[in-house]
SEVO-18486 format. One line per 8 residues: number of its first residue (from 1); for each residue x, y, z of C-alpha. Coordinates in pm, whole numbers, padded with zeros to 5 digits. Layout:
<recs>
NUM	X,Y,Z; ...
</recs>
This chain:
<recs>
1	-00046,04868,-01415; -00173,04672,-01717; -00498,04504,-01618; -00812,04404,-01806; -01140,04575,-01724; -01309,04246,-01633; -01022,04171,-01395; -01070,04503,-01214
9	-01439,04419,-01180; -01369,04066,-01051; -01113,04189,-00797; -01307,04483,-00653; -01644,04307,-00637; -01498,03992,-00478; -01290,04177,-00218; -01584,04404,-00140
17	-01786,04091,-00066; -01514,03936,00148; -01426,03675,-00115; -01117,03569,-00308; -01132,03691,-00672; -01164,03429,-00944; -00980,03644,-01199; -00675,03867,-01190
25	-00555,03730,-00859; -00191,03774,-00963; -00236,04152,-00950; -00302,04148,-00575; -00048,03883,-00476; 00158,04036,-00196; 00395,03863,00044; 00351,03521,-00117
33	00615,03533,-00391; 00819,03238,-00258; 00510,03024,-00199; 00380,03102,-00548; 00716,03010,-00702; 00712,02679,-00514; 00362,02597,-00636; 00465,02672,-00994
41	00772,02449,-00959; 00563,02162,-00824; 00301,02197,-01097; 00581,02166,-01352; 00693,01846,-01177; 00340,01705,-01185; 00313,01793,-01553; 00622,01577,-01608
49	00458,01280,-01435; 00485,01325,-01059; 00198,01346,-00811; 00221,01576,-00508; 00020,01646,-00192; 00044,01990,-00030; -00099,02131,00294; -00152,02508,00324
57	-00176,02578,00696; -00260,02904,00869; -00503,03089,01092; -00841,03206,00965; -00784,03488,00720; -00417,03405,00661; -00463,03352,00287; -00519,02977,00250
65	-00807,03017,00004; -00604,03283,-00175; -00308,03052,-00234; -00544,02779,-00358; -00705,03025,-00599; -00357,03125,-00715; -00275,02756,-00761; -00581,02720,-00984
73	-00481,03018,-01195; -00123,02896,-01236; -00244,02544,-01312; -00463,02670,-01595; -00164,02843,-01754; 00005,02500,-01762; -00306,02332,-01911; -00426,02149,-01599
81	-00786,02068,-01520; -00870,02207,-01174; -01147,02130,-00929; -01231,02239,-00575; -01451,02131,-00285; -01506,02249,00072; -01526,01990,00346; -01851,02004,00542
89	-02051,01771,00770; -02213,01622,00459; -01894,01613,00249; -01603,01408,00380; -01321,01188,00256; -01468,00891,00440; -01830,00822,00526; -02104,00562,00503
97	-02404,00788,00447; -02317,00940,00111; -02073,01202,00249; -01782,01086,00032; -02000,01042,-00274; -02131,01396,-00220; -01773,01524,-00203; -01688,01348,-00529
105	-01999,01488,-00698; -01898,01838,-00586; -01554,01786,-00739; -01708,01676,-01069; -01944,01974,-01082; -01654,02213,-01020; -01421,02071,-01287; -01268,02369,-01466
113	-01042,02391,-01770; -00843,02687,-01905; -01126,02753,-02153; -01408,02680,-01904; -01267,02828,-01581; -01602,02864,-01402; -01658,02489,-01369; -01903,02238,-01515
121	-01644,02133,-01773; -01680,01753,-01764; -01893,01735,-02080; -01667,01992,-02251; -01362,01773,-02185; -01532,01457,-02311; -01673,01625,-02624; -01330,01764,-02710
129	-01170,01425,-02659; -01428,01243,-02873; -01374,01494,-03153; -00997,01435,-03136; -01050,01056,-03149; -01280,01097,-03449; -01014,01306,-03621; -00752,01042,-03545
137	-00967,00761,-03691; -01039,00970,-04000; -00669,01031,-04060; -00548,00679,-03975; -00819,00484,-04156; -00844,00709,-04460; -01200,00831,-04422; -01286,01138,-04628
145	-01431,01314,-04326; -01588,01275,-03981; -01912,01092,-04054; -02100,00971,-03742; -02377,00834,-03967; -02129,00585,-04114; -02166,00273,-03898; -01814,00149,-03977
153	-01665,00485,-03884; -01861,00502,-03558; -01763,00146,-03469; -01395,00220,-03528; -01417,00534,-03314; -01580,00335,-03034; -01306,00071,-03060; -01041,00343,-03043
161	-01207,00488,-02731; -01199,00144,-02565; -00838,00090,-02674; -00721,00420,-02527; -00902,00375,-02198; -00771,00017,-02172; -00431,00169,-02097; -00578,00251,-01755
169	-00699,-00105,-01693; -00467,-00149,-01395; -00676,00112,-01211; -00990,-00020,-01038; -01300,00123,-01205; -01140,00191,-01544; -01347,-00079,-01717; -01683,00065,-01610
177	-01558,00417,-01681; -01475,00304,-02035; -01821,00151,-02081; -01991,00471,-01969; -01772,00675,-02206; -01889,00447,-02487; -02250,00514,-02385; -02180,00886,-02393
185	-02027,00849,-02739; -02336,00664,-02862; -02548,00955,-02747; -02298,01197,-02900; -02321,01048,-03251; -02695,00978,-03248; -02799,01306,-03091; -02944,01122,-02790
193	-02896,01393,-02527; -03081,01184,-02267; -02822,00905,-02296; -02544,01162,-02267; -02711,01308,-01958; -02732,00965,-01795; -02366,00895,-01872; -02267,01228,-01716
201	-02482,01150,-01410; -02290,00827,-01366; -01950,00993,-01408; -02047,01264,-01158; -02142,01001,-00900; -02509,01099,-00895; -02669,00753,-00903; -02789,00642,-00562
209	-02828,00269,-00633; -02671,00011,-00863; -03018,-00098,-00972; -03102,00251,-01099; -02772,00280,-01287; -02812,-00065,-01444; -03167,00015,-01552; -03082,00353,-01703
217	-02738,00299,-01855; -02661,-00073,-01836; -02369,-00048,-01593; -02392,-00252,-01274; -02148,-00055,-01058; -02180,00305,-00936; -01946,00560,-00784; -02009,00558,-00409
225	-01852,00620,-00068; -01635,00310,-00092; -01481,00350,-00440; -01488,00723,-00524; -01112,00761,-00467; -01044,00488,-00725; -01250,00683,-00976; -01064,01003,-00889
233	-00748,00819,-00995; -00918,00706,-01316; -01029,01062,-01385; -00673,01190,-01333; -00539,00937,-01583; -00820,01022,-01825; -00728,01391,-01814; -00374,01298,-01913
241	-00511,01082,-02194; -00724,01371,-02320; -00413,01588,-02345; -00422,01793,-02027; -00121,01820,-01796; -00313,01651,-01515; -00566,01723,-01242; -00540,01972,-00955
249	-00773,01912,-00658; -00806,02186,-00395; -00976,02083,-00069; -01066,02378,00155; -01215,02404,00506; -01024,02102,00636; -01113,02224,00985; -01444,02041,00929
257	-01259,01709,00936; -01099,01814,01264; -01447,01893,01400; -01579,01538,01346; -01676,01433,01697; -01668,01057,01648; -01303,00959,01688; -01321,00653,01463
265	-01491,00847,01183; -01233,01124,01212; -00950,00869,01206; -01093,00706,00892; -01083,01044,00717; -00721,01090,00821; -00648,00738,00704; -00779,00836,00359
273	-00547,01138,00357; -00259,00903,00440; -00356,00674,00150; -00362,00970,-00088; -00029,01094,00046; 00136,00753,00008; -00005,00697,-00341; 00133,01029,-00461
281	00476,00986,-00303; 00515,00627,-00421; 00426,00713,-00781; 00116,00494,-00792; -00027,00720,-01062; 00072,01036,-01249; -00057,01387,-01285; -00233,01471,-00956
289	-00166,01785,-00749; -00367,01763,-00430; -00391,02047,-00176; -00555,02078,00165; -00620,02412,00337; -00654,02400,00714; -00573,02568,01044; -00290,02497,01286
297	-00532,02297,01501; -00623,02075,01206; -00256,01994,01158; -00093,01999,01501; -00356,01909,01761; -00224,01585,01911; -00573,01480,02019; -00792,01557,01714
305	-00566,01691,01438; -00354,01518,01176; -00079,01482,01436; -00310,01252,01632; -00255,00997,01355; 00102,00877,01405; 00181,00784,01045; 00065,01125,00922
313	00257,01311,01191; 00578,01139,01084; 00523,01244,00723; 00411,01601,00794; 00646,01702,01075; 00824,02031,01003; 01183,02030,00882; 01380,02071,01210
321	01626,02311,01045; 01356,02550,00921; 01339,02898,01076; 01125,03205,01013; 01407,03337,00795; 01518,03016,00623; 01219,02813,00512; 01178,02481,00334
329	00880,02523,00102; 00938,02188,-00068; 00812,01997,00237; 00447,01885,00236; 00333,02161,00474; 00355,02532,00391; 00266,02750,00689; 00123,03086,00586
337	00235,03367,00815; 00016,03681,00842; 00111,03966,00608; 00331,04235,00757; 00208,04596,00771; 00439,04699,00488; 00297,04418,00272; -00058,04529,00352
345	00048,04881,00250; 00155,04753,-00093; -00174,04562,-00124; -00381,04873,-00049; -00175,05074,-00296; -00264,04818,-00562; -00631,04816,-00463; -00637,05197,-00489
353	-00513,05179,-00849; -00747,04894,-00946; -01049,05067,-00790; -00972,05386,-00985; -00936,05192,-01311; -01259,05004,-01246; -01461,05321,-01182; -01266,05544,-01425
361	-01160,05822,-01190; -00834,05987,-01090; -00674,05846,-00776; -00699,06081,-00481; -00580,05855,-00197; -00211,05917,-00128; 00049,05685,00022; 00030,05889,00341
369	-00349,05837,00353; -00294,05462,00327; -00037,05467,00608; -00279,05658,00831; -00558,05409,00746; -00339,05112,00842; -00225,05283,01160; -00583,05362,01261
377	-00726,05019,01187; -00449,04838,01376; -00456,05074,01673; -00792,04936,01788; -00791,04695,02084; -00712,04339,01974; -00664,04441,01611; -00321,04283,01570
385	-00461,03945,01674; -00808,03947,01523; -00803,04177,01217; -00759,03977,00896; -00627,04103,00563; -00957,04036,00388; -01134,04253,00644; -00879,04533,00601
393	-00922,04523,00222; -01300,04529,00254; -01292,04826,00491; -01055,05010,00259; -01272,04949,-00049; -01577,05071,00145; -01391,05398,00199; -01287,05416,-00167
401	-01652,05367,-00268; -01751,05671,-00060; -01473,05882,-00209; -01559,05777,-00566; -01928,05859,-00527; -01868,06176,-00326; -01575,06357,-00492; -01610,06651,-00256
409	-01544,06435,00052; -01195,06476,00202; -00999,06154,00240; -00918,06233,00602; -01289,06248,00689; -01358,05904,00540; -01057,05720,00680; -01037,05889,01021
417	-01036,05692,01346; -01401,05764,01430; -01528,05639,01093; -01329,05319,01124; -01455,05257,01478; -01814,05308,01361; -01763,05055,01082; -01605,04810,01325
425	-01904,04844,01557; -02146,04773,01271; -01945,04468,01163; -01936,04337,01520; -02313,04382,01551; -02382,04205,01220; -02150,03917,01313; -02350,03866,01634
433	-02671,03828,01436; -02512,03607,01168; -02377,03364,01428; -02712,03298,01591
</recs>
């Protein structure tokens, strides 16, 4: 296996903490080859000008966050900007108390590019774009170089910025977005970092009142609960203008929309999903790949789920000809089935190799040891129903840690039934405390 050292570190440390790795995720992709191929195909379509909405549906621990992380990694290889946000009581698609604005702000903070994959890339994108516009003006107008101190040069760059953004004028909010970009450019050329900071605050949706925004940056409107989706469209178009393939938005923890107790508030959130779905399918704008990760209840519950909203149910209903063997992955909903035991076996084989490379030791866990481990962990009462792949991987890595630090320890002693049961008891005890 060819794998970078930092990827081995990212994979082992993340899995050991019960998280999805941010790097090297392709090395541990098991049982999701068809889904991954479909995502790649759709990203290519979006790059060509489409917009697509996708729902990854499955039980807790089925790999929804994993497939979204894989989507991010694939998207970066195609030069997309990617952002993510988890739904929560204070972060929703629709709300009147700042919940939608908070969701938008989270998306802006998490903006990631291929060269800035950890997020916080909004200023990086704008700086890169301004530099490219300056270069264009220099070449087109015959300037000897990029000279921000030259008032004529700066004025022509600002005019070019306005001209390029004006191509998005049909989108609500594009005019104010253009004005704020001009403010950012003024700070860029004069070295006024405070003006740049204020412009970024506006673009991230961090102003609470129009009065404050007007006083600080001279723009009367702000990004708020009512208009944030319009600005998400503007941002998508802007990313295309900058030169990126488009924008990928991954929404996780959609179960928190399902959990909204007030029926009208919940319905308004579903109505927003419908608007997004319709906009993408009808070609209202280009370059957006939007994904939602949620449980079966979030999708299919006729009382509180997406299926409770008739128009959404009609659009998301499963292809009637689909079977477990013959699937239609092009439809809006991809249901993630649990990994089979043989797929988990391949995953643990891979983890064994990565763990050894990370810690620089010779592998001592055999295929037979892995089979015994899987057999033991799934022989416990209720394991088939409640044991998740992430938990299995974490348990396995815990055993590998013991073997790496104690070379004299026999594998059978670490992975035997009694050791696994003791670990399960500890995990059950800790989960009781963490849930109180």
